[in-house]
C-alpha positions in Angstrom: 9.2 18.1 -24.5 12.2 15.6 -24.0 12.8 12.9 -21.3 15.8 11.1 -20.9 17.7 8.9 -18.3 20.7 10.0 -16.5 23.1 9.0 -14.0 23.3 11.0 -10.7 26.9 11.3 -10.8 26.4 12.9 -14.4 23.6 15.1 -13.0 25.9 16.7 -10.2 29.1 16.8 -12.2 27.0 18.6 -15.8 25.1 20.6 -13.6 25.9 23.9 -15.2 24.0 22.9 -18.3 20.6 21.8 -16.8 19.3 25.8 -17.4 20.4 25.0 -20.7 18.2 21.6 -21.0 15.6 22.7 -19.5 14.9 25.4 -21.7 16.1 23.1 -24.5 12.5 21.3 -23.2 14.1 18.5 -21.2 11.4 18.3 -18.5 11.9 14.8 -16.8 15.0 12.7 -16.3 14.9 9.1 -14.5 17.8 8.9 -12.2 19.6 5.5 -10.7 19.7 6.3 -7.1 19.3 2.1 -6.3 19.5 2.6 -2.8 20.6 4.4 0.3 23.6 1.8 1.4 26.9 2.6 0.5 27.9 -0.8 0.8 24.9 -2.0 -1.0 25.5 0.9 -4.2 29.4 -0.7 -3.9 27.7 -4.1 -4.8 25.9 -3.1 -7.5 29.0 -1.4 -8.8 27.1 2.0 -8.8 30.1 4.6 -8.1 27.7 6.9 -6.5 27.2 7.4 -2.6 23.9 8.5 -1.2 24.6 12.2 -1.1 25.7 12.2 -4.4 21.6 11.1 -5.2 20.8 14.1 -3.0 22.7 16.4 -4.8 21.3 15.5 -8.2 17.5 15.4 -7.0 17.9 19.4 -5.6 19.7 19.9 -9.2 16.6 19.0 -10.9 13.8 20.5 -8.7 15.6 23.7 -9.2 16.2 23.6 -12.6 12.1 22.8 -12.5 12.9 19.2 -13.6 10.7 16.4 -13.3 12.9 13.9 -10.6 12.1 10.6 -11.4 14.1 7.7 -8.5 14.9 4.3 -9.4 15.2 2.4 -6.1 16.2 -1.9 -5.7 15.5 -3.5 -3.1 16.4 -7.4 -2.6 20.0 -6.9 -2.4 21.6 -9.6 -0.4 22.3 -7.7 2.8 18.4 -6.6 3.0 16.4 -6.4 6.3 13.6 -4.4 7.4 15.7 -2.7 8.8 17.9 -1.6 6.1 14.9 -1.3 3.6 13.6 1.0 6.9 16.4 2.9 6.0 15.7 3.4 2.6 12.2 4.4 3.0 13.7 7.0 5.4 16.4 8.4 2.8 13.3 8.5 0.2 11.2 11.0 2.2 14.1 13.1 2.6 16.1 12.6 -0.9 12.0 13.8 -1.8 12.2 12.9 -5.4 9.1 13.5 -7.1 8.5 10.3 -8.3 10.1 6.9 -6.9 10.1 3.9 -8.9 10.7 0.4 -6.3 11.8 -2.7 -8.1 13.1 -6.2 -6.6 16.7 -7.3 -7.7 15.8 -9.9 -10.4 18.6 -12.4 -11.4 18.5 -12.1 -15.1 20.1 -14.8 -17.4 23.5 -14.5 -18.4 24.4 -11.9 -15.8 26.8 -12.3 -13.0 24.2 -11.7 -10.8 22.3 -15.1 -12.1 25.5 -17.0 -12.2 26.1 -16.2 -8.8 22.7 -16.9 -7.5 22.0 -19.5 -9.1 25.6 -21.9 -8.2 24.5 -20.3 -4.8 20.9 -21.6 -4.5 19.3 -18.4 -3.9 16.8 -18.8 -6.6 13.7 -19.8 -5.3 10.8 -18.8 -8.3 12.0 -19.9 -11.9 8.8 -18.6 -13.4 10.1 -16.7 -16.2 6.8 -14.6 -16.6 7.5 -13.3 -12.9 11.2 -12.1 -13.8 9.8 -8.6 -14.0 11.4 -6.7 -11.2 8.2 -6.2 -9.5 7.7 -10.2 -8.2 10.0 -11.4 -5.4 12.8 -14.7 -7.3 15.3 -14.8 -4.6 14.8 -14.5 -0.8 18.2 -12.2 0.9 19.8 -13.0 3.7 17.4 -12.0 6.2 14.1 -12.4 4.5 12.0 -14.8 2.5 10.7 -14.5 -0.6 7.1 -13.4 0.9 9.0 -10.6 2.9 10.5 -9.0 -0.6 7.3 -8.9 -1.8 5.6 -7.5 1.1 8.7 -4.9 1.4 8.1 -3.8 -2.3 4.8 -2.9 -1.0 5.9 -1.1 2.1 7.9 0.7 -0.1 4.9 2.0 -2.4 3.0 2.4 -0.1 5.2 4.7 2.2 5.8 6.9 -0.7 2.5 7.6 -2.5 0.9 6.8 0.8 1.7 10.0 2.2 -1.7 12.9 2.4 1.5 15.5 2.3 3.0 14.5 -0.9 -0.4 13.7 -3.0 -1.6 17.1 -1.8 1.3 18.9 -3.0 1.8 16.6 -6.2 -1.5 17.6 -7.5 -1.2 21.4 -6.7 3.0 21.3 -7.9 3.6 24.3 -10.2 6.4 21.8 -12.5 3.6 20.6 -15.0 4.7 17.1 -15.4 4.3 16.4 -11.7 1.1 18.2 -11.5 -0.7 16.3 -13.8 1.1 12.6 -12.8 -0.9 13.5 -9.0 -4.1 14.5 -10.6 -4.1 11.0 -13.1 -3.5 8.7 -10.3 -5.9 10.7 -7.9 -8.0 10.5 -10.3 -7.6 6.8 -10.6 -7.8 5.9 -7.1 -11.5 8.3 -7.2 -12.3 5.8 -10.1 -11.3 2.7 -8.2 -13.3 3.7 -5.4 -16.2 4.3 -7.5 -15.6 0.8 -9.3 -15.3 -1.1 -6.0 -18.8 0.7 -5.3 -21.1 -0.8 -8.0 
């Protein structure tokens, strides 16, 4: 069994190889979907489209490969409306696992230089430069709103009972194990809270 990271456009371009890769033990792929917005994807220099990401997820599922999608919130143009759109897109995309991250201006990057020059950075606590703590607002959202949107994204994806139940009973072994683990952790958390 093995795992790899791959670009969505490469998954689509080399889709004929995935039955062989699965047979060779590939069980899981982490793919950078990042956004549902062509404009945001272009600003990230991703050179993919939302439809390519959707095709990539379908290819992985057709080959019984556990599909993880990474997504980024907190782009300059993000608003409550654009992030509602992202949540709807991810429900439709239906990866096996969604990992949301907040756009973080790491020192030494073009984003950091631009954010620093424009005064966008509001959180300078280096311990929080972990892609789960908001560092800068967007044009439409405060730091607090960006942080709340991250929680909404996770709640929206993992809060679905249909997703939970289908995950627990999935035919894909990795998905089934992952969702059963998350279910056990949730039950244990409830039990610990009772005592």
